[in-house]
Biopython code that builds the backbone (N, CA, C, O; Angstrom):
import numpy as np
from Bio.PDB.StructureBuilder import StructureBuilder

atoms = [
    (1, "MET", "N", (131.265, 113.265, 47.760)),
    (1, "MET", "CA", (130.496, 114.463, 47.910)),
    (1, "MET", "C", (130.208, 114.687, 49.404)),
    (1, "MET", "O", (129.869, 113.754, 50.133)),
    (2, "ILE", "N", (130.349, 115.920, 49.828)),
    (2, "ILE", "CA", (130.081, 116.255, 51.230)),
    (2, "ILE", "C", (128.570, 116.339, 51.428)),
    (2, "ILE", "O", (127.880, 117.073, 50.721)),
    (3, "LYS", "N", (128.070, 115.581, 52.392)),
    (3, "LYS", "CA", (126.641, 115.543, 52.707)),
    (3, "LYS", "C", (126.294, 116.449, 53.877)),
    (3, "LYS", "O", (125.138, 116.832, 54.055)),
    (4, "GLY", "N", (127.307, 116.791, 54.680)),
    (4, "GLY", "CA", (127.049, 117.663, 55.814)),
    (4, "GLY", "C", (128.312, 117.950, 56.597)),
    (4, "GLY", "O", (129.297, 117.216, 56.523)),
    (5, "HIS", "N", (128.258, 119.032, 57.347)),
    (5, "HIS", "CA", (129.385, 119.415, 58.196)),
    (5, "HIS", "C", (128.812, 119.906, 59.519)),
    (5, "HIS", "O", (127.954, 120.789, 59.536)),
    (6, "GLY", "N", (129.273, 119.350, 60.601)),
    (6, "GLY", "CA", (128.824, 119.772, 61.923)),
    (6, "GLY", "C", (130.019, 120.134, 62.783)),
    (6, "GLY", "O", (131.042, 119.449, 62.763)),
    (7, "VAL", "N", (129.884, 121.207, 63.532)),
    (7, "VAL", "CA", (130.945, 121.665, 64.432)),
    (7, "VAL", "C", (130.304, 121.940, 65.782)),
    (7, "VAL", "O", (129.200, 122.480, 65.850)),
    (8, "ASP", "N", (130.987, 121.573, 66.846)),
    (8, "ASP", "CA", (130.493, 121.897, 68.178)),
    (8, "ASP", "C", (131.669, 122.207, 69.092)),
    (8, "ASP", "O", (132.721, 121.572, 69.021)),
    (9, "ILE", "N", (131.466, 123.187, 69.943)),
    (9, "ILE", "CA", (132.458, 123.546, 70.950)),
    (9, "ILE", "C", (131.745, 123.515, 72.296)),
    (9, "ILE", "O", (130.593, 123.934, 72.410)),
    (10, "ILE", "N", (132.426, 123.027, 73.290)),
    (10, "ILE", "CA", (131.820, 122.884, 74.607)),
    (10, "ILE", "C", (132.818, 123.296, 75.681)),
    (10, "ILE", "O", (134.014, 123.029, 75.563)),
    (11, "LYS", "N", (132.323, 123.943, 76.725)),
    (11, "LYS", "CA", (133.183, 124.291, 77.848)),
    (11, "LYS", "C", (133.487, 123.027, 78.645)),
    (11, "LYS", "O", (132.571, 122.313, 79.051)),
    (12, "VAL", "N", (134.734, 122.756, 78.863)),
    (12, "VAL", "CA", (135.141, 121.575, 79.615)),
    (12, "VAL", "C", (134.559, 121.628, 81.033)),
    (12, "VAL", "O", (134.189, 120.597, 81.594)),
    (13, "ASP", "N", (134.482, 122.819, 81.601)),
    (13, "ASP", "CA", (133.950, 122.961, 82.953)),
    (13, "ASP", "C", (132.484, 122.526, 83.040)),
    (13, "ASP", "O", (132.049, 122.017, 84.073)),
    (14, "ARG", "N", (131.739, 122.720, 81.983)),
    (14, "ARG", "CA", (130.334, 122.270, 81.954)),
    (14, "ARG", "C", (130.251, 120.755, 82.101)),
    (14, "ARG", "O", (129.426, 120.241, 82.856)),
    (15, "VAL", "N", (131.104, 120.049, 81.380)),
    (15, "VAL", "CA", (131.127, 118.589, 81.466)),
    (15, "VAL", "C", (131.627, 118.164, 82.846)),
    (15, "VAL", "O", (131.114, 117.207, 83.427)),
    (16, "LYS", "N", (132.612, 118.864, 83.363)),
    (16, "LYS", "CA", (133.124, 118.554, 84.698)),
    (16, "LYS", "C", (132.015, 118.678, 85.742)),
    (16, "LYS", "O", (131.890, 117.824, 86.620)),
    (17, "ARG", "N", (131.213, 119.732, 85.649)),
    (17, "ARG", "CA", (130.101, 119.913, 86.588)),
    (17, "ARG", "C", (129.089, 118.775, 86.475)),
    (17, "ARG", "O", (128.589, 118.285, 87.488)),
    (18, "MET", "N", (128.788, 118.358, 85.257)),
    (18, "MET", "CA", (127.836, 117.255, 85.063)),
    (18, "MET", "C", (128.391, 115.944, 85.606)),
    (18, "MET", "O", (127.664, 115.159, 86.216)),
    (19, "LEU", "N", (129.686, 115.711, 85.380)),
    (19, "LEU", "CA", (130.310, 114.498, 85.912)),
    (19, "LEU", "C", (130.295, 114.520, 87.444)),
    (19, "LEU", "O", (130.020, 113.500, 88.076)),
    (20, "ASN", "N", (130.586, 115.664, 88.032)),
    (20, "ASN", "CA", (130.598, 115.768, 89.494)),
    (20, "ASN", "C", (129.195, 115.636, 90.081)),
    (20, "ASN", "O", (129.006, 115.012, 91.124)),
    (21, "ARG", "N", (128.227, 116.222, 89.409)),
    (21, "ARG", "CA", (126.866, 116.222, 89.939)),
    (21, "ARG", "C", (126.150, 114.887, 89.736)),
    (21, "ARG", "O", (125.483, 114.393, 90.645)),
    (22, "PHE", "N", (126.289, 114.305, 88.541)),
    (22, "PHE", "CA", (125.519, 113.112, 88.202)),
    (22, "PHE", "C", (126.350, 111.834, 88.107)),
    (22, "PHE", "O", (125.788, 110.739, 88.080)),
    (23, "GLY", "N", (127.672, 111.955, 88.055)),
    (23, "GLY", "CA", (128.563, 110.790, 88.061)),
    (23, "GLY", "C", (128.233, 109.746, 87.024)),
    (23, "GLY", "O", (128.110, 110.043, 85.836)),
    (24, "GLU", "N", (128.090, 108.518, 87.489)),
    (24, "GLU", "CA", (127.851, 107.380, 86.600)),
    (24, "GLU", "C", (126.561, 107.525, 85.806)),
    (24, "GLU", "O", (126.501, 107.084, 84.658)),
    (25, "ARG", "N", (125.535, 108.129, 86.381)),
    (25, "ARG", "CA", (124.272, 108.331, 85.652)),
    (25, "ARG", "C", (124.504, 109.133, 84.382)),
    (25, "ARG", "O", (123.965, 108.806, 83.325)),
    (26, "PHE", "N", (125.306, 110.181, 84.488)),
    (26, "PHE", "CA", (125.623, 111.000, 83.320)),
    (26, "PHE", "C", (126.428, 110.191, 82.311)),
    (26, "PHE", "O", (126.123, 110.196, 81.118)),
    (27, "LYS", "N", (127.446, 109.502, 82.789)),
    (27, "LYS", "CA", (128.307, 108.736, 81.876)),
    (27, "LYS", "C", (127.519, 107.712, 81.074)),
    (27, "LYS", "O", (127.648, 107.654, 79.851)),
    (28, "VAL", "N", (126.698, 106.898, 81.749)),
    (28, "VAL", "CA", (126.008, 105.820, 81.032)),
    (28, "VAL", "C", (124.856, 106.334, 80.180)),
    (28, "VAL", "O", (124.401, 105.633, 79.276)),
    (29, "ARG", "N", (124.380, 107.539, 80.448)),
    (29, "ARG", "CA", (123.327, 108.124, 79.612)),
    (29, "ARG", "C", (123.900, 108.651, 78.299)),
    (29, "ARG", "O", (123.243, 108.578, 77.261)),
    (30, "ILE", "N", (125.120, 109.179, 78.342)),
    (30, "ILE", "CA", (125.695, 109.857, 77.183)),
    (30, "ILE", "C", (126.694, 108.991, 76.414)),
    (30, "ILE", "O", (126.718, 109.021, 75.184)),
    (31, "TYR", "N", (127.505, 108.231, 77.119)),
    (31, "TYR", "CA", (128.649, 107.556, 76.505)),
    (31, "TYR", "C", (128.467, 106.043, 76.458)),
    (31, "TYR", "O", (127.767, 105.454, 77.281)),
    (32, "THR", "N", (129.128, 105.423, 75.455)),
    (32, "THR", "CA", (129.167, 103.966, 75.406)),
    (32, "THR", "C", (130.181, 103.467, 76.431)),
    (32, "THR", "O", (131.005, 104.232, 76.932)),
    (33, "GLU", "N", (130.107, 102.206, 76.723)),
    (33, "GLU", "CA", (131.044, 101.604, 77.682)),
    (33, "GLU", "C", (132.491, 101.768, 77.203)),
    (33, "GLU", "O", (133.390, 102.048, 77.996)),
    (34, "GLU", "N", (132.697, 101.592, 75.914)),
    (34, "GLU", "CA", (134.041, 101.737, 75.342)),
    (34, "GLU", "C", (134.551, 103.177, 75.480)),
    (34, "GLU", "O", (135.725, 103.393, 75.780)),
    (35, "GLU", "N", (133.672, 104.155, 75.263)),
    (35, "GLU", "CA", (134.066, 105.555, 75.423)),
    (35, "GLU", "C", (134.416, 105.856, 76.881)),
    (35, "GLU", "O", (135.403, 106.538, 77.156)),
    (36, "ILE", "N", (133.615, 105.352, 77.804)),
    (36, "ILE", "CA", (133.881, 105.568, 79.227)),
    (36, "ILE", "C", (135.229, 104.971, 79.604)),
    (36, "ILE", "O", (136.029, 105.615, 80.284)),
    (37, "ASP", "N", (135.482, 103.745, 79.165)),
    (37, "ASP", "CA", (136.765, 103.091, 79.470)),
    (37, "ASP", "C", (137.934, 103.910, 78.928)),
    (37, "ASP", "O", (138.937, 104.099, 79.617)),
    (38, "TYR", "N", (137.803, 104.393, 77.698)),
    (38, "TYR", "CA", (138.880, 105.185, 77.102)),
    (38, "TYR", "C", (139.119, 106.459, 77.910)),
    (38, "TYR", "O", (140.253, 106.769, 78.275)),
    (39, "CYS", "N", (138.050, 107.188, 78.182)),
    (39, "CYS", "CA", (138.187, 108.472, 78.889)),
    (39, "CYS", "C", (138.729, 108.290, 80.306)),
    (39, "CYS", "O", (139.500, 109.122, 80.782)),
    (40, "MET", "N", (138.339, 107.224, 80.975)),
    (40, "MET", "CA", (138.784, 107.004, 82.349)),
    (40, "MET", "C", (140.272, 106.672, 82.420)),
    (40, "MET", "O", (140.893, 106.840, 83.470)),
    (41, "THR", "N", (140.847, 106.204, 81.319)),
    (41, "THR", "CA", (142.284, 105.893, 81.314)),
    (41, "THR", "C", (143.112, 107.034, 80.716)),
    (41, "THR", "O", (144.342, 106.986, 80.743)),
    (42, "ALA", "N", (142.449, 108.053, 80.182)),
    (42, "ALA", "CA", (143.156, 109.186, 79.582)),
    (42, "ALA", "C", (143.776, 110.057, 80.677)),
    (42, "ALA", "O", (143.263, 110.126, 81.794)),
    (43, "SER", "N", (144.863, 110.707, 80.347)),
    (43, "SER", "CA", (145.508, 111.598, 81.322)),
    (43, "SER", "C", (144.670, 112.850, 81.560)),
    (43, "SER", "O", (144.785, 113.480, 82.612)),
    (44, "ASN", "N", (143.839, 113.211, 80.609)),
    (44, "ASN", "CA", (142.953, 114.378, 80.723)),
    (44, "ASN", "C", (141.510, 113.906, 80.564)),
    (44, "ASN", "O", (140.871, 114.156, 79.542)),
    (45, "GLN", "N", (141.013, 113.223, 81.585)),
    (45, "GLN", "CA", (139.709, 112.559, 81.513)),
    (45, "GLN", "C", (138.570, 113.497, 81.135)),
    (45, "GLN", "O", (137.819, 113.209, 80.203)),
    (46, "VAL", "N", (138.432, 114.602, 81.836)),
    (46, "VAL", "CA", (137.296, 115.491, 81.599)),
    (46, "VAL", "C", (137.348, 116.068, 80.187)),
    (46, "VAL", "O", (136.318, 116.174, 79.521)),
    (47, "GLU", "N", (138.536, 116.439, 79.730)),
    (47, "GLU", "CA", (138.668, 116.952, 78.369)),
    (47, "GLU", "C", (138.279, 115.889, 77.344)),
    (47, "GLU", "O", (137.668, 116.207, 76.324)),
    (48, "SER", "N", (138.624, 114.639, 77.605)),
    (48, "SER", "CA", (138.271, 113.546, 76.694)),
    (48, "SER", "C", (136.759, 113.332, 76.654)),
    (48, "SER", "O", (136.188, 113.142, 75.580)),
    (49, "PHE", "N", (136.111, 113.363, 77.819)),
    (49, "PHE", "CA", (134.646, 113.269, 77.847)),
    (49, "PHE", "C", (134.021, 114.439, 77.089)),
    (49, "PHE", "O", (133.076, 114.249, 76.323)),
    (50, "ALA", "N", (134.543, 115.643, 77.300)),
    (50, "ALA", "CA", (133.995, 116.835, 76.653)),
    (50, "ALA", "C", (134.149, 116.760, 75.129)),
    (50, "ALA", "O", (133.223, 117.114, 74.399)),
    (51, "ALA", "N", (135.292, 116.310, 74.653)),
    (51, "ALA", "CA", (135.518, 116.215, 73.209)),
    (51, "ALA", "C", (134.549, 115.218, 72.576)),
    (51, "ALA", "O", (134.047, 115.456, 71.477)),
    (52, "ARG", "N", (134.286, 114.118, 73.252)),
    (52, "ARG", "CA", (133.358, 113.129, 72.713)),
    (52, "ARG", "C", (131.920, 113.656, 72.713)),
    (52, "ARG", "O", (131.153, 113.378, 71.792)),
    (53, "LEU", "N", (131.567, 114.405, 73.731)),
    (53, "LEU", "CA", (130.234, 115.015, 73.736)),
    (53, "LEU", "C", (130.112, 116.020, 72.591)),
    (53, "LEU", "O", (129.072, 116.080, 71.934)),
    (54, "ALA", "N", (131.149, 116.799, 72.346)),
    (54, "ALA", "CA", (131.141, 117.740, 71.223)),
    (54, "ALA", "C", (130.999, 116.992, 69.896)),
    (54, "ALA", "O", (130.293, 117.456, 69.001)),
    (55, "ALA", "N", (131.659, 115.844, 69.761)),
    (55, "ALA", "CA", (131.554, 115.051, 68.529)),
    (55, "ALA", "C", (130.128, 114.560, 68.329)),
    (55, "ALA", "O", (129.598, 114.614, 67.219)),
    (56, "LYS", "N", (129.504, 114.081, 69.403)),
    (56, "LYS", "CA", (128.122, 113.604, 69.303)),
    (56, "LYS", "C", (127.186, 114.744, 68.885)),
    (56, "LYS", "O", (126.295, 114.556, 68.056)),
    (57, "GLU", "N", (127.400, 115.914, 69.462)),
    (57, "GLU", "CA", (126.587, 117.092, 69.108)),
    (57, "GLU", "C", (126.805, 117.475, 67.640)),
    (57, "GLU", "O", (125.852, 117.821, 66.943)),
    (58, "ALA", "N", (128.046, 117.415, 67.173)),
    (58, "ALA", "CA", (128.359, 117.765, 65.784)),
    (58, "ALA", "C", (127.698, 116.783, 64.816)),
    (58, "ALA", "O", (127.183, 117.190, 63.775)),
    (59, "VAL", "N", (127.710, 115.500, 65.153)),
    (59, "VAL", "CA", (127.042, 114.505, 64.310)),
    (59, "VAL", "C", (125.538, 114.757, 64.318)),
    (59, "VAL", "O", (124.886, 114.671, 63.278)),
    (60, "TYR", "N", (124.990, 115.068, 65.488)),
    (60, "TYR", "CA", (123.559, 115.343, 65.584)),
    (60, "TYR", "C", (123.166, 116.539, 64.710)),
    (60, "TYR", "O", (122.067, 116.562, 64.157)),
    (61, "LYS", "N", (124.039, 117.513, 64.584)),
    (61, "LYS", "CA", (123.751, 118.676, 63.737)),
    (61, "LYS", "C", (123.604, 118.257, 62.274)),
    (61, "LYS", "O", (122.885, 118.903, 61.511)),
    (62, "ILE", "N", (124.268, 117.201, 61.891)),
    (62, "ILE", "CA", (124.153, 116.693, 60.524)),
    (62, "ILE", "C", (122.905, 115.821, 60.378)),
    (62, "ILE", "O", (122.192, 115.923, 59.379)),
    (63, "LEU", "N", (122.638, 114.969, 61.362)),
    (63, "LEU", "CA", (121.548, 114.001, 61.267)),
    (63, "LEU", "C", (120.218, 114.509, 61.794)),
    (63, "LEU", "O", (119.182, 113.895, 61.539)),
    (64, "GLY", "N", (120.222, 115.604, 62.515)),
    (64, "GLY", "CA", (119.055, 116.061, 63.247)),
    (64, "GLY", "C", (117.761, 116.097, 62.472)),
    (64, "GLY", "O", (116.713, 115.734, 63.007)),
    (65, "ARG", "N", (117.805, 116.521, 61.236)),
    (65, "ARG", "CA", (116.559, 116.620, 60.468)),
    (65, "ARG", "C", (115.970, 115.253, 60.142)),
    (65, "ARG", "O", (114.797, 115.152, 59.780)),
    (66, "GLU", "N", (116.771, 114.207, 60.268)),
    (66, "GLU", "CA", (116.309, 112.850, 59.994)),
    (66, "GLU", "C", (115.958, 112.073, 61.268)),
    (66, "GLU", "O", (115.349, 111.006, 61.191)),
    (67, "LEU", "N", (116.332, 112.592, 62.423)),
    (67, "LEU", "CA", (116.114, 111.886, 63.680)),
    (67, "LEU", "C", (114.926, 112.466, 64.433)),
    (67, "LEU", "O", (114.841, 113.678, 64.631)),
    (68, "GLU", "N", (114.012, 111.600, 64.853)),
    (68, "GLU", "CA", (112.927, 112.048, 65.712)),
    (68, "GLU", "C", (113.414, 112.158, 67.154)),
    (68, "GLU", "O", (113.080, 113.107, 67.863)),
    (69, "THR", "N", (114.192, 111.191, 67.568)),
    (69, "THR", "CA", (114.771, 111.204, 68.911)),
    (69, "THR", "C", (116.236, 110.803, 68.801)),
    (69, "THR", "O", (116.650, 110.149, 67.843)),
    (70, "LEU", "N", (116.992, 111.199, 69.780)),
    (70, "LEU", "CA", (118.423, 110.882, 69.791)),
    (70, "LEU", "C", (118.753, 110.080, 71.031)),
    (70, "LEU", "O", (118.456, 110.488, 72.153)),
    (71, "CYS", "N", (119.361, 108.954, 70.817)),
    (71, "CYS", "CA", (119.952, 108.176, 71.901)),
    (71, "CYS", "C", (121.459, 108.405, 71.789)),
    (71, "CYS", "O", (122.088, 108.021, 70.802)),
    (72, "TRP", "N", (122.017, 109.030, 72.802)),
    (72, "TRP", "CA", (123.425, 109.444, 72.739)),
    (72, "TRP", "C", (124.374, 108.290, 72.447)),
    (72, "TRP", "O", (125.388, 108.482, 71.775)),
    (73, "GLN", "N", (124.060, 107.087, 72.943)),
    (73, "GLN", "CA", (124.967, 105.952, 72.726)),
    (73, "GLN", "C", (124.946, 105.451, 71.287)),
    (73, "GLN", "O", (125.790, 104.640, 70.906)),
    (74, "GLU", "N", (123.993, 105.923, 70.480)),
    (74, "GLU", "CA", (123.962, 105.525, 69.074)),
    (74, "GLU", "C", (125.046, 106.214, 68.255)),
    (74, "GLU", "O", (125.318, 105.816, 67.122)),
    (75, "ILE", "N", (125.657, 107.234, 68.817)),
    (75, "ILE", "CA", (126.785, 107.923, 68.196)),
    (75, "ILE", "C", (127.970, 107.700, 69.117)),
    (75, "ILE", "O", (127.939, 108.100, 70.281)),
    (76, "SER", "N", (129.018, 107.062, 68.603)),
    (76, "SER", "CA", (130.178, 106.820, 69.463)),
    (76, "SER", "C", (131.470, 107.176, 68.748)),
    (76, "SER", "O", (131.561, 107.160, 67.520)),
    (77, "VAL", "N", (132.457, 107.497, 69.559)),
    (77, "VAL", "CA", (133.790, 107.818, 69.060)),
    (77, "VAL", "C", (134.723, 106.711, 69.522)),
    (77, "VAL", "O", (134.862, 106.452, 70.718)),
    (78, "LYS", "N", (135.350, 106.073, 68.568)),
    (78, "LYS", "CA", (136.326, 105.024, 68.874)),
    (78, "LYS", "C", (137.665, 105.452, 68.307)),
    (78, "LYS", "O", (137.737, 106.146, 67.293)),
    (79, "MET", "N", (138.708, 105.033, 68.969)),
    (79, "MET", "CA", (140.055, 105.327, 68.478)),
    (79, "MET", "C", (140.540, 104.155, 67.626)),
    (79, "MET", "O", (140.551, 103.009, 68.074)),
    (80, "GLU", "N", (140.937, 104.461, 66.398)),
    (80, "GLU", "CA", (141.499, 103.461, 65.494)),
    (80, "GLU", "C", (142.876, 103.929, 65.069)),
    (80, "GLU", "O", (142.999, 104.905, 64.329)),
    (81, "ASP", "N", (143.904, 103.252, 65.523)),
    (81, "ASP", "CA", (145.278, 103.652, 65.217)),
    (81, "ASP", "C", (145.517, 105.114, 65.585)),
    (81, "ASP", "O", (146.105, 105.876, 64.817)),
    (82, "CYS", "N", (145.048, 105.488, 66.777)),
    (82, "CYS", "CA", (145.195, 106.847, 67.326)),
    (82, "CYS", "C", (144.400, 107.904, 66.565)),
    (82, "CYS", "O", (144.649, 109.099, 66.719)),
    (83, "ILE", "N", (143.446, 107.469, 65.748)),
    (83, "ILE", "CA", (142.605, 108.399, 64.996)),
    (83, "ILE", "C", (141.174, 108.253, 65.502)),
    (83, "ILE", "O", (140.628, 107.149, 65.492)),
    (84, "PRO", "N", (140.550, 109.362, 65.948)),
    (84, "PRO", "CA", (139.158, 109.263, 66.401)),
    (84, "PRO", "C", (138.231, 109.029, 65.208)),
    (84, "PRO", "O", (138.347, 109.677, 64.168)),
    (85, "THR", "N", (137.306, 108.082, 65.392)),
    (85, "THR", "CA", (136.432, 107.656, 64.309)),
    (85, "THR", "C", (134.994, 107.586, 64.813)),
    (85, "THR", "O", (134.748, 107.151, 65.938)),
    (86, "ILE", "N", (134.052, 108.011, 63.989)),
    (86, "ILE", "CA", (132.624, 107.979, 64.320)),
    (86, "ILE", "C", (132.046, 106.608, 63.974)),
    (86, "ILE", "O", (132.293, 106.068, 62.895)),
    (87, "TYR", "N", (131.277, 106.061, 64.905)),
    (87, "TYR", "CA", (130.505, 104.843, 64.671)),
    (87, "TYR", "C", (129.065, 105.111, 65.055)),
    (87, "TYR", "O", (128.792, 105.770, 66.058)),
    (88, "LEU", "N", (128.137, 104.593, 64.246)),
    (88, "LEU", "CA", (126.712, 104.783, 64.502)),
    (88, "LEU", "C", (126.019, 103.439, 64.600)),
    (88, "LEU", "O", (126.462, 102.447, 64.021)),
    (89, "ASN", "N", (124.913, 103.424, 65.350)),
    (89, "ASN", "CA", (124.028, 102.270, 65.360)),
    (89, "ASN", "C", (122.603, 102.763, 65.563)),
    (89, "ASN", "O", (122.380, 103.951, 65.794)),
    (90, "GLY", "N", (121.645, 101.861, 65.477)),
    (90, "GLY", "CA", (120.252, 102.199, 65.719)),
    (90, "GLY", "C", (119.715, 103.259, 64.763)),
    (90, "GLY", "O", (120.031, 103.262, 63.573)),
    (91, "TYR", "N", (118.889, 104.167, 65.314)),
    (91, "TYR", "CA", (118.254, 105.211, 64.509)),
    (91, "TYR", "C", (119.272, 106.156, 63.872)),
    (91, "TYR", "O", (119.060, 106.641, 62.761)),
    (92, "ALA", "N", (120.367, 106.416, 64.570)),
    (92, "ALA", "CA", (121.392, 107.299, 64.010)),
    (92, "ALA", "C", (121.980, 106.691, 62.733)),
    (92, "ALA", "O", (122.205, 107.395, 61.749)),
    (93, "LYS", "N", (122.222, 105.392, 62.761)),
    (93, "LYS", "CA", (122.757, 104.714, 61.578)),
    (93, "LYS", "C", (121.745, 104.748, 60.443)),
    (93, "LYS", "O", (122.106, 104.995, 59.292)),
    (94, "GLU", "N", (120.476, 104.502, 60.763)),
    (94, "GLU", "CA", (119.421, 104.556, 59.742)),
    (94, "GLU", "C", (119.308, 105.957, 59.138)),
    (94, "GLU", "O", (119.133, 106.103, 57.928)),
    (95, "ALA", "N", (119.407, 106.978, 59.979)),
    (95, "ALA", "CA", (119.323, 108.358, 59.489)),
    (95, "ALA", "C", (120.477, 108.662, 58.540)),
    (95, "ALA", "O", (120.285, 109.284, 57.495)),
    (96, "ALA", "N", (121.679, 108.217, 58.910)),
    (96, "ALA", "CA", (122.846, 108.446, 58.054)),
    (96, "ALA", "C", (122.689, 107.730, 56.714)),
    (96, "ALA", "O", (123.009, 108.288, 55.664)),
    (97, "GLU", "N", (122.204, 106.511, 56.755)),
    (97, "GLU", "CA", (121.981, 105.775, 55.515)),
    (97, "GLU", "C", (120.931, 106.470, 54.657)),
    (97, "GLU", "O", (121.071, 106.529, 53.435)),
    (98, "GLY", "N", (119.878, 106.998, 55.283)),
    (98, "GLY", "CA", (118.831, 107.712, 54.565)),
    (98, "GLY", "C", (119.341, 108.967, 53.875)),
    (98, "GLY", "O", (118.819, 109.377, 52.839)),
    (99, "LEU", "N", (120.366, 109.570, 54.461)),
    (99, "LEU", "CA", (120.973, 110.766, 53.861)),
    (99, "LEU", "C", (122.087, 110.416, 52.870)),
    (99, "LEU", "O", (122.682, 111.301, 52.255)),
    (100, "GLY", "N", (122.360, 109.125, 52.723)),
    (100, "GLY", "CA", (123.404, 108.696, 51.791)),
    (100, "GLY", "C", (124.814, 108.881, 52.328)),
    (100, "GLY", "O", (125.769, 108.956, 51.555)),
    (101, "ILE", "N", (124.950, 108.954, 53.639)),
    (101, "ILE", "CA", (126.273, 109.137, 54.245)),
    (101, "ILE", "C", (126.984, 107.787, 54.328)),
    (101, "ILE", "O", (126.443, 106.816, 54.857)),
    (102, "GLU", "N", (128.195, 107.746, 53.799)),
    (102, "GLU", "CA", (128.985, 106.512, 53.775)),
    (102, "GLU", "C", (130.237, 106.613, 54.617)),
    (102, "GLU", "O", (130.710, 105.603, 55.138)),
    (103, "PHE", "N", (130.789, 107.815, 54.764)),
    (103, "PHE", "CA", (132.041, 108.007, 55.495)),
    (103, "PHE", "C", (131.921, 109.210, 56.423)),
    (103, "PHE", "O", (131.204, 110.170, 56.140)),
    (104, "TRP", "N", (132.628, 109.132, 57.519)),
    (104, "TRP", "CA", (132.681, 110.228, 58.489)),
    (104, "TRP", "C", (134.128, 110.646, 58.674)),
    (104, "TRP", "O", (135.021, 109.801, 58.739)),
    (105, "HIS", "N", (134.357, 111.927, 58.757)),
    (105, "HIS", "CA", (135.678, 112.468, 59.056)),
    (105, "HIS", "C", (135.531, 113.285, 60.335)),
    (105, "HIS", "O", (134.679, 114.170, 60.422)),
    (106, "LEU", "N", (136.361, 112.985, 61.319)),
    (106, "LEU", "CA", (136.239, 113.609, 62.629)),
    (106, "LEU", "C", (137.576, 114.189, 63.060)),
    (106, "LEU", "O", (138.621, 113.547, 62.946)),
    (107, "SER", "N", (137.517, 115.399, 63.550)),
    (107, "SER", "CA", (138.682, 116.023, 64.161)),
    (107, "SER", "C", (138.265, 116.523, 65.541)),
    (107, "SER", "O", (137.272, 117.237, 65.683)),
    (108, "LEU", "N", (139.040, 116.138, 66.556)),
    (108, "LEU", "CA", (138.792, 116.561, 67.931)),
    (108, "LEU", "C", (139.949, 117.418, 68.399)),
    (108, "LEU", "O", (141.101, 117.187, 68.030)),
    (109, "SER", "N", (139.630, 118.406, 69.213)),
    (109, "SER", "CA", (140.668, 119.212, 69.824)),
    (109, "SER", "C", (140.177, 119.629, 71.202)),
    (109, "SER", "O", (138.990, 119.890, 71.400)),
    (110, "HIS", "N", (141.095, 119.688, 72.138)),
    (110, "HIS", "CA", (140.716, 120.166, 73.465)),
    (110, "HIS", "C", (141.916, 120.753, 74.160)),
    (110, "HIS", "O", (143.065, 120.383, 73.916)),
    (111, "GLU", "N", (141.606, 121.676, 75.029)),
    (111, "GLU", "CA", (142.604, 122.273, 75.900)),
    (111, "GLU", "C", (141.911, 122.502, 77.233)),
    (111, "GLU", "O", (140.795, 122.020, 77.425)),
    (112, "ARG", "N", (142.503, 123.187, 78.119)),
    (112, "ARG", "CA", (141.996, 123.289, 79.481)),
    (112, "ARG", "C", (140.540, 123.750, 79.558)),
    (112, "ARG", "O", (139.775, 123.194, 80.346)),
    (113, "ASP", "N", (140.136, 124.736, 78.776)),
    (113, "ASP", "CA", (138.812, 125.338, 78.915)),
    (113, "ASP", "C", (137.766, 124.850, 77.915)),
    (113, "ASP", "O", (136.574, 124.863, 78.223)),
    (114, "TYR", "N", (138.186, 124.423, 76.730)),
    (114, "TYR", "CA", (137.234, 124.086, 75.679)),
    (114, "TYR", "C", (137.603, 122.786, 74.978)),
    (114, "TYR", "O", (138.768, 122.397, 74.903)),
    (115, "ALA", "N", (136.553, 122.124, 74.462)),
    (115, "ALA", "CA", (136.741, 120.974, 73.598)),
    (115, "ALA", "C", (135.937, 121.243, 72.326)),
    (115, "ALA", "O", (134.845, 121.810, 72.376)),
    (116, "LEU", "N", (136.483, 120.837, 71.209)),
    (116, "LEU", "CA", (135.879, 121.114, 69.914)),
    (116, "LEU", "C", (135.871, 119.861, 69.069)),
    (116, "LEU", "O", (136.802, 119.057, 69.112)),
    (117, "ALA", "N", (134.795, 119.704, 68.290)),
    (117, "ALA", "CA", (134.734, 118.618, 67.316)),
    (117, "ALA", "C", (134.249, 119.167, 65.993)),
    (117, "ALA", "O", (133.312, 119.963, 65.942)),
    (118, "SER", "N", (134.890, 118.739, 64.929)),
    (118, "SER", "CA", (134.471, 119.056, 63.568)),
    (118, "SER", "C", (134.217, 117.725, 62.859)),
    (118, "SER", "O", (135.079, 116.847, 62.836)),
    (119, "VAL", "N", (133.021, 117.591, 62.281)),
    (119, "VAL", "CA", (132.634, 116.340, 61.643)),
    (119, "VAL", "C", (132.168, 116.638, 60.215)),
    (119, "VAL", "O", (131.340, 117.521, 59.992)),
    (120, "ILE", "N", (132.706, 115.897, 59.267)),
    (120, "ILE", "CA", (132.283, 115.981, 57.879)),
    (120, "ILE", "C", (131.688, 114.642, 57.498)),
    (120, "ILE", "O", (132.294, 113.592, 57.713)),
    (121, "ALA", "N", (130.482, 114.694, 56.922)),
    (121, "ALA", "CA", (129.800, 113.494, 56.433)),
    (121, "ALA", "C", (129.946, 113.459, 54.916)),
    (121, "ALA", "O", (129.729, 114.459, 54.233)),
    (122, "GLU", "N", (130.316, 112.298, 54.408)),
    (122, "GLU", "CA", (130.585, 112.163, 52.978)),
    (122, "GLU", "C", (129.805, 110.971, 52.418)),
    (122, "GLU", "O", (129.638, 109.951, 53.086)),
    (123, "GLY", "N", (129.339, 111.121, 51.194)),
    (123, "GLY", "CA", (128.620, 110.020, 50.539)),
    (123, "GLY", "C", (128.641, 110.190, 49.040)),
    (123, "GLY", "O", (129.046, 111.229, 48.519)),
    (124, "GLY", "N", (128.195, 109.148, 48.348)),
    (124, "GLY", "CA", (128.256, 109.139, 46.892)),
    (124, "GLY", "C", (127.173, 109.877, 46.194)),
    (124, "GLY", "O", (127.148, 109.921, 44.964)),
]
sb = StructureBuilder()
sb.init_structure("model")
sb.init_model(0)
sb.init_chain("A")
sb.init_seg("    ")
for serial, (resi, resn, name, xyz) in enumerate(atoms, 1):
    if name == "N":
        sb.init_residue(resn, " ", resi, " ")
    sb.init_atom(name, np.array(xyz, "f"), 0.0, 1.0, " ", f" {name:<3s}", serial, name[0])
structure = sb.get_structure()
């Protein structure tokens, strides 16, 4: 059963400006170490950062009513066999469990100007 659906689109240039202005401070505030490592080795680094931020926002749209505060690193995107996958920890994980969410389906897309994430939460 579908428990929620979140979609987010973000301008890649917005993320580029944040990376240029705040650098490492921005990266470590928003992304996990594994996400940073992945994006820094990608051929399209800024687009990869933007897509992951869109995924985090899309997950937050599903969990938001259960979360008092959001720690961005509690929502992470990991690549498993070339498939982007959502992982949660901390309060985000507790919120998902409270909503009965057992599985996440994530689709990322990006091009020069925009990055998009679509997230479906599923549970029994």
